[in-house]
TIDOZA-748137 format. One record per residue (C-alpha): residue number from 1; y negated, z, x. Coordinates in steps of 0.001 Angstrom, whole numbers, plus 500000, padded with zeros to 6 digits. Layout:
+-----+--------+--------+--------+
: pos :     py :     pz :     px :
+-----+--------+--------+--------+
: NUM :      Y :      Z :      X :
...
+-----+--------+--------+--------+
This chain:
+-----+--------+--------+--------+
: pos :     py :     pz :     px :
+-----+--------+--------+--------+
:   1 : 500041 : 500125 : 500118 :
:   2 : 497603 : 499382 : 502870 :
:   3 : 493980 : 499488 : 501701 :
:   4 : 494736 : 499903 : 498127 :
:   5 : 491770 : 502122 : 497648 :
:   6 : 489538 : 499716 : 499536 :
:   7 : 490649 : 496608 : 497856 :
:   8 : 490880 : 497796 : 494338 :
:   9 : 487979 : 500403 : 494322 :
:  10 : 488716 : 504000 : 494414 :
:  11 : 489724 : 504497 : 490885 :
:  12 : 492259 : 501763 : 490890 :
:  13 : 493343 : 502744 : 494466 :
:  14 : 494102 : 506296 : 493205 :
:  15 : 496064 : 504800 : 490188 :
:  16 : 498081 : 502786 : 492783 :
:  17 : 498782 : 505950 : 494616 :
:  18 : 499775 : 507750 : 491265 :
:  19 : 501998 : 504799 : 490198 :
:  20 : 503631 : 504754 : 493629 :
:  21 : 504308 : 508458 : 493580 :
:  22 : 505698 : 508341 : 489936 :
:  23 : 508029 : 505419 : 491033 :
:  24 : 509238 : 507283 : 493974 :
:  25 : 510090 : 510292 : 492043 :
:  26 : 511929 : 508300 : 489356 :
:  27 : 514048 : 506720 : 492149 :
:  28 : 514926 : 510106 : 493854 :
:  29 : 517533 : 512547 : 492892 :
:  30 : 516429 : 515714 : 491140 :
:  31 : 516963 : 517795 : 494330 :
:  32 : 515233 : 515174 : 496620 :
:  33 : 511515 : 515523 : 497571 :
:  34 : 509147 : 512563 : 498061 :
:  35 : 506100 : 514184 : 499898 :
:  36 : 502765 : 512400 : 500549 :
:  37 : 502580 : 512653 : 504239 :
:  38 : 499324 : 511191 : 505359 :
:  39 : 496816 : 508807 : 503380 :
:  40 : 499062 : 506168 : 502000 :
:  41 : 502241 : 507489 : 503659 :
:  42 : 504999 : 509309 : 502178 :
:  43 : 508145 : 510988 : 503419 :
:  44 : 511199 : 511387 : 501217 :
:  45 : 513626 : 514296 : 501975 :
:  46 : 517020 : 513445 : 500535 :
:  47 : 519743 : 516039 : 501587 :
:  48 : 523161 : 514333 : 502212 :
:  49 : 522088 : 510883 : 501200 :
:  50 : 524062 : 507778 : 502146 :
:  51 : 522139 : 505035 : 503802 :
:  52 : 523483 : 502457 : 501190 :
:  53 : 522127 : 504733 : 498482 :
:  54 : 518709 : 504694 : 500119 :
:  55 : 518724 : 500991 : 500305 :
:  56 : 519558 : 500817 : 496605 :
:  57 : 516682 : 503315 : 495874 :
:  58 : 514155 : 501337 : 497914 :
:  59 : 515304 : 498073 : 496240 :
:  60 : 514809 : 499574 : 492886 :
:  61 : 511360 : 500798 : 493591 :
:  62 : 510332 : 497523 : 495147 :
:  63 : 511540 : 495801 : 491936 :
:  64 : 509373 : 498160 : 489825 :
:  65 : 506424 : 498003 : 491891 :
:  66 : 506367 : 494407 : 492414 :
:  67 : 504793 : 493587 : 489076 :
:  68 : 501561 : 494768 : 488017 :
:  69 : 501527 : 497774 : 485697 :
:  70 : 499425 : 500502 : 484268 :
:  71 : 496100 : 498775 : 485171 :
:  72 : 497323 : 498395 : 488880 :
:  73 : 498125 : 495300 : 490817 :
:  74 : 501794 : 494770 : 492321 :
:  75 : 502376 : 497214 : 494962 :
:  76 : 504185 : 496250 : 498252 :
:  77 : 505395 : 498771 : 500793 :
:  78 : 507056 : 499187 : 503992 :
:  79 : 509844 : 501572 : 504745 :
:  80 : 511269 : 503286 : 507842 :
:  81 : 514387 : 505280 : 507538 :
:  82 : 515773 : 507870 : 509603 :
:  83 : 518402 : 510416 : 509287 :
:  84 : 518580 : 513969 : 510163 :
:  85 : 521429 : 516063 : 510922 :
:  86 : 521520 : 519732 : 509900 :
:  87 : 520760 : 520745 : 513370 :
:  88 : 518480 : 517823 : 514381 :
:  89 : 514875 : 517564 : 515607 :
:  90 : 512789 : 516915 : 512466 :
:  91 : 509750 : 515672 : 514676 :
:  92 : 512112 : 513085 : 516119 :
:  93 : 513487 : 512092 : 513004 :
:  94 : 509849 : 511424 : 511566 :
:  95 : 508926 : 509673 : 514592 :
:  96 : 511801 : 507512 : 514386 :
:  97 : 511219 : 506629 : 510744 :
:  98 : 507519 : 505878 : 511557 :
:  99 : 508528 : 503597 : 514348 :
: 100 : 510898 : 501641 : 512061 :
: 101 : 508196 : 501360 : 509368 :
: 102 : 505807 : 499938 : 511837 :
: 103 : 508468 : 497368 : 513114 :
: 104 : 509031 : 496369 : 509402 :
: 105 : 505338 : 495886 : 508870 :
: 106 : 505073 : 493714 : 511978 :
: 107 : 507920 : 491602 : 510739 :
: 108 : 506134 : 491121 : 507310 :
: 109 : 503040 : 490150 : 508970 :
: 110 : 504734 : 487468 : 511081 :
: 111 : 506669 : 486279 : 507969 :
: 112 : 503465 : 486060 : 505781 :
: 113 : 501685 : 484165 : 508696 :
: 114 : 504699 : 481679 : 508959 :
: 115 : 504613 : 481304 : 505196 :
: 116 : 500899 : 480793 : 504945 :
: 117 : 501152 : 478102 : 507875 :
: 118 : 503927 : 476211 : 506114 :
: 119 : 502063 : 476301 : 502848 :
: 120 : 498864 : 475015 : 504323 :
: 121 : 500621 : 472161 : 506066 :
: 122 : 502472 : 471132 : 502869 :
: 123 : 499157 : 471207 : 500970 :
: 124 : 497396 : 469288 : 503540 :
: 125 : 499785 : 466567 : 504264 :
+-----+--------+--------+--------+
């Protein structure tokens, strides 16, 4: 949701954040905890979750947020997953998830840039 509050004004940006948080809660189990971590970043704490279960939850949230709703535009987001053992280092887990998220963001930017270049060539010639 980069720049949602800037692009869609503060009121709409806040509505985007509320909608995003609502969809996150809807796609987590009752004992899980989605937490607003910083600005437009969230952390999901999901004890004993399997990776494939997280993939399904993320896909469901993407589908729900991919369409406009409640006066907000479609909302895209990047995800970085990290799994923490019971005796693991929480700071290392958050850093790993953060790093994975930025890798995904970079891939999306490259993909979008390639798509734009292909579209503009097709339109021009």
